[in-house]
N, C-alpha and C positions, 0 to 999 in steps of 0.2 A: 632705353630701348622699348620696343613695342612687344607686349606679351601676347602670345597666341592664345585665343580663347580655348578653353578645354574641349569644346565640341570638335575642334580641329584635330584632336589627337585620337588615334584609334585605341581600342581597349585590348588589342591583341599583343601587347608587349612591345610594339614598335611605335615610334614617334612618326606618324605619317599624316601630313595634311591631305585631306581628301575633299576637294571641291569646297573649300571653306574660305571665304573672303572675310576675315575676322575684323573685328572693330575694337580697337583700344580707343578710349575716349578721344573723339575728335580726329581719328585717323581712318583712312580707307586703305585696305590692302588691295593693291591692284595687280592683276595679272599683266605682266609686261613682256614684250618680245613676242609672245604668242597671242596676246589678246588686244582688245582695243575699244570696242564701240567706236570705231573709226569711221568718220564720214568718208563717203566715196570721193575719190579724186583720180586724176590721171595717174595710172600706175607707173608712168615713165617720168614723172616729175621728181627728180632726185633732189634731196636737200643739200644745202651747202652751209658753211659756217655762218653765212650772213642771212640765212633764210628766217622765216617767221618762227619756225619751230625752235631754232636756237635762241631766239629772243625770249621764249617762254621757258624752255628747258635747255640750258647750255650743256655741252659735253661734260663740263665739270660737275654740273648738277646731276647728270645721269650717273657719273661715277660715284657720287655720294649715295644716290638711291641704290645703285648696285651693291655698294658696300653694306647698306642696311639689309638689302635682300639676302646677301650671303649669310648674314648672321641668323636670319629667320630660317633659311634653308638648312643650315647646320643644326639648328635647334630642333627642327621638325622632322628631318628625314635621315635615315641611316646612310652614311656615305660608304662606298666600297673601300675595303682595306687592301685590295690587291694592288700592290705598288707597280707591278708589271703592266697591268691593264691601264692604270693611271698614266704610266709612261707612254704607252702606245697611243692613247687618246690624245694626250698633249702633243706628241710628235706629229700625229696625223693632222690635228687642227692647225699646228704651226705651218705645216706644209701647204694646206689649203689656203691659209690666211694670206700668204704671199701672192696668191692669184685672185684674191677677192677684192672687193671695193672698200674694204674696211679702212678707215682713216685712223681710228683710235686703237691703241694697243689692248690686248686682252687683259682683263683684270683677274679672271679666275676661270677654271675649267672644273666642273663638278661631275663626278661619276656616282650615281645613286645606286645603292645596293637593292635593286628591285628587278625581278624578271619580266615585268610588264614593259611593253614597248613605249618609249616616250623620249622626247628630246625637247629642249627649251632654250630660249635666249632671253636674257634680261638686260636692261639698260646698263651702260657703263662697261660693256665688253665682257659679259658672262655667258658662257655656253655650258649646258649640262646635258647629260644623257642618262637614261637608265641602262643598267647592264642588259636589259631585255632588248635594247636596240641592236647590240652586238649579236645577240642570239638570233633575232628575227631576220636581220639582213642576211642574204645568202652569199653576197660577194662584196668586194671592196667598193665597187661602183655604186651599188645600192646604198651601202652605209654612207659613202661620201656624199651622195645626193641629199641625204637628210641633213648632214652637217653643213653643207653648202647653203641649204635653204635657211637654216638658223643664222648663219653668218649674214645672209642677205637681210634678215630682219634687223640686224645690228647696223650694217653698212647703210641701209636706207633710213635708219633712225625712226623706225615705225612707232616706237613708244612716244618720242617727242612729237611726231606728226599727229599721232592720235590725240595727244593733249592739246595741240594746237586746234584740231578740229572740234574739240569739246570746249574751246575757249576757257581754259582754266583761269581762275580769278586772280591768282597771285603766285609768285615764286615761293613764298614761305609755305603755302599750302602744299607745294610739291614735296617739300622735305618730309611731310607726313605720309607720303605715298610709298609704301614698301611693297615690293613684288611678292605675290603669293602664288608661285608657279605650282600647278597641280601635277605632281610627279608620282606616278605609280598608283594603280588602283589597289587599295588594300581594304579588307573587310572591316566593318565596324564604324565606318565614317558616315554612313548614310544617316545615322541618328543625329550626327552633328549638323548635317545639311537640313534636316527637318526642323532642327531647333532654331534655325535662322528665321527671322520675321519675313512676312510676305514682301514687304517693301525692299528688304535687303536682297531677297531672292531675285526680285525683278531687276534690281540694280546689278546684281552679280551676273545675271543672264546677259544684260547689255554689255557688261565689261568683258565677258568671256567670248563674245561673238566677234571674232576677228573678221574684218571685212573681206569679202571675196577679192576685191581689188588688191588689197595688201598681200593676201596669200598668193595671188597670181603673180604679183610683182616679185615676191620672194622666190617663187618657182623659176621665173625667167632669169633673174639675176643670179640665182644659184646655178642654173644651167650654164650660164656664161662662165662662172667660176670653174665648173667641171671641165669645160672645153679648154680654158686657158691652162688648167692643171694637167691636161692630157689624160683625163679620166673619161671613160665611156659615158656619154650623156644619156644613153638609153636606160641606164640604171634608175633614173628618176621615175620614168613611166612604169618600169617593172616593179619598183617598190610600191608605188601607188596602187597598181592593179592588183598585186597580190594581197595588199592590206585590205582593199575593198572586198575581194573575194573571201578572204579568211574571216572577216567579221561581218559579213552581210546579214547573217541570220542571228547574230548575238543580241541579247537584250541590252547589254551595255558594252559599247565598243571601248577599246583602250583609250587612255587619257589623250594620247597623241591625236586620235581621230576626233575627239571632242573639241580640241583646240585647233585642229587643222582639218576641218571638214572636207571630205573628198566628194567631188561630183563627177559625173560623166564628162562634162565639158572640161573640167580641170585635167582629167586624165588624158582626154583627147588632145588638149593643148600641149601637154608634156610630150606626147607621142609626135605631134606635128612639128614641134620645135626641134626635137631630136632628129626627126626625119630630114629636116632641112640642112642638117650638118652632114656634109658629104664625107669628110675625112674623120671617120670614127676610129679612135685608136683601140688596139687590143688591150685587154686587161694586163697591166704591168705585173709580171710574175712575182717580183719582190714585194710590191705593195699588197698583192693578193695573199702571199704567204704570211706576211705580218698580220693582216686582218684575220686570217683563218686561225692563227695562233691565239690572238686576243679573243676570238669567238669561242675557241675551245676552252680557254680559261674561264670565260663567263658561263659557259654551259656547265662545266664541272663544279662551279660555285654552287649551283642549285641541284645537283644530282645527289641522291642519298645512297646510291648503290655503286660504289667504285668497282666492284667485281663486274657489274654489267658494262661499265665503261671500258674495263680491261678487255672484255670479250669483243666489244664493238670496235675498238681501235686496233686490236690485234688482227682482226679480220681485214680491216681496211689497210693495215700495214703489210699484211701478207699478200693481199690482192695487188697492191701498188707499193712495192718495197722502197721506191725512191720518193714517195710522197712524204715530205718532211713534216707537214702538219699532222698527219696521222701518227707518225713516229713520236712527235712531240706530245700529242694527246696520250699515247700509250705510256710514255715514260711517266707523265704526271699521274695517270690513273694507277699505274703499278705502285707508285710511291704512296698514294692515298690508300691503296689496298694493303699496304704493309709488305709488298714484295720488293724490298729495298735493293737487294743485290741486282736483280734484273733492271730495276728502275735506274740505278746508277749506271749500269752498263749502257743502256739505251740513251740516257741523257748525255753520257760522255761522247757517244758517237756523234750526236748533234753538235756538241761543243767543238769537237775536233773538225767537224765539217766546216764550221765557221766560228772560230774562237773570238772573232771581233764583234760578233752579234751580241748585243745586250740581251735580247730575248733568249738566246740559247745559253748564254752564260748564266743568266738568272735562273733558268730552269735547272741547269746542272747544279748550281749552288743550292737550290731549294731541295732537290732530292738528296744531296749530300748531307744537308742539315737534318732532314728527316731520318736519314740512315745513321745519324750520330757521328758522321765522319767530318768533324768540325775543322780539323787541321787542314784537310784537303779543301774544304769549302772556303776557308780563309785564303788559302794560296790562290785558288781560282779567282776569287773576288778581288784580292789585292793586285793580281796581275792585270785584270781588266780596269781597275780603278787607276792604275798607273797611266793607262791610255785615256780613260774618261774620268778624270778626277771629280767632276761635278755630277756624275751619274746618280740620280735620285734612287732608282730601284736597287742598284748594286750597293750603294752606301747603306740603305735600309736593311738589306740582307746581311751585310757585314756586321751591322749593329746587333741584329738578331743572333748571329753566330756568337758574338762576344757575350751576349746575355746568357746564352746556353752554356758558355764556359764560366759563367759567373764573374766575368771581367766587366763589372758594371761601370767603373770609372771610364774605361775606354769607349764603351758603348755610349755613355752619356756625352762624351766629347763629340762623337759623331752626330748625335741628335742636336747638340748645341750648334754645330756648324750648319746642319741642314735647316735649323730654325731661322738662321740668318738668310739662307738662300731662298727659303719658301716660308715667309712669315705668316701666310694665310692658311697653311696646311694644318688642320686640326689633329690629324693622326700623329704628326711629328711632335706637337706640343703635348699630346697625351703620353706618348712614349717617353718624352723628355722628363715629364713629371714622375713617371714610374721609375725610370732608371736613376733619377736624382734621389729618390727615396731609397732605392736599393744601394746606392753609393753612399748614403748617409748625409747627403747635403740637403738639409731641411729648408734652407732659404730658397734654393733652386727649385724645390718642389712647389713652394707657394708661388714663385714667379712664373713657372711654367703653367701651373693651374690657373693663374690669373689670366694669362693669354688664351688658354683653352676656353675658359668660360666666356671671355670677352668675344671670341670668335663664334661662340654659340649663342650670342645675344643675351647672356646673363651678366650684365655689367655690374649689378649689385654684388654678385658672388665674386666677380673679378676684383672689385674693390676690397672685399673682405680678405682675400688672399694677399693682396698688396699690403694691406694693413698688417697682416701677420708677418710678412717679410720685412716690413719697415721696422717693426718692433724687434725683430731678430738682429738687425744691423744697427740699431740705435747705439750711438756712442762708438761705433766701429768705423765702418766705411761711410764717411760723410757724403762723398759724391753719390754713391748709390742711394743713400737715404734721401738726398735732395731730389734725385731722379724719381724715386718712388712717390715722394710727396707731390711732385708735379704731375705724375701720371694719374694719381688718385684725383687730383683737382680737375684734370682734363676729362676724366671719365664722369665725374659728377656734373660738370658743365654739359657734357654730351647728353647725359640722362635728362637734365632740366630742359635742354633745347628740344629734345624729342617729345617731351611731355607738353611743351608749350604750344 
């Protein structure tokens, strides 16, 4: 795999790539989905499987590049650990995808633990957001407009078309192109930028500058997605306009505006396009409520004063007692503030209002766990899991409850099942390694750690743990021993090909 240069990592204790297009010998880390150095072309020329871009970068090649990008992303950026937010983002993208022009399935959805506004798309069907996007968007239409825009970059295959415009020399050279999406502005990275050579800086500038034609095309295709999904298309112009006003006088705009430069003409175009749509739907109350719940969770992730949140949401809930989002926020804030009795009472009201809601069930279970009422939490979760057996957030919360009860073997079994359903989820592999250790299964510890390190781009460390596991099963489970031997060989082959 490709190692990120040390200049790309901040010194503030967080692994953050900040405007760093690194160079491992012979490799170029490209910004894709958002970037390009793309030659101007007709924004309405949509690619097909038989077009020139596919002859240079096939969808299969894009998937391989996306897989390499994911490893770099996991290694460099802190991923959000809120399973409820992850669930919301995935469900929302799945809803929009059915109305988009995307032909290929999604490979991964990343949620970055950063309060700065940003969203990105990478080749191979990868979409990611910062938690800051949930915080900054004021309603579901504004949020959806950004997601639809990123989907348009994927559906129009802007990465492949950009490579075609650059006349890439050969397909093998593409294997060495791994996306380096700039996610979240964090301090300490400017020194890394300064360390890059002038030539690299010029190249980086060209790569980062996504053509206005491609951005405009993504705006228009994204707008069409919103219309088909029956989402207010005026949200796009509102989002653009507020971002421009909010950051007009800042020395450094957020990463999203660096990779998606806004202009007056682009904002006007968004307004005009939306104005031409006569049948503008009202905001769907259920979609809006789900968004506001996710937004509240993202906000509370970065607040350091839960007592302030209690006061804020109590006032909002008093002013509008039927506002479910305010009551949801109050229940979570009370729990974080240690007011467990009232938190449980308020969360239970939400749960009884709609016991089929994953969002309400998860919140109720969370406050029960924090209150130490583990038996009730298990009962609530098991009831919902009977209806939604594959529910990721509910299963994760049940495993957490079992860990709190020191029933490590049962929790470990849940994580093992989830690892099969979500093999690219680093949080699951991390938890599986932890619970395997607590359950006394040393072989499973090494197997889980191997997958965790592999997904974080540390293939050498993954091989190390696979070797440990192979030694532990030597002379015992021959089938597993053979599988581990083959897996180690495959990883070594992958490392050699990436370095060649």
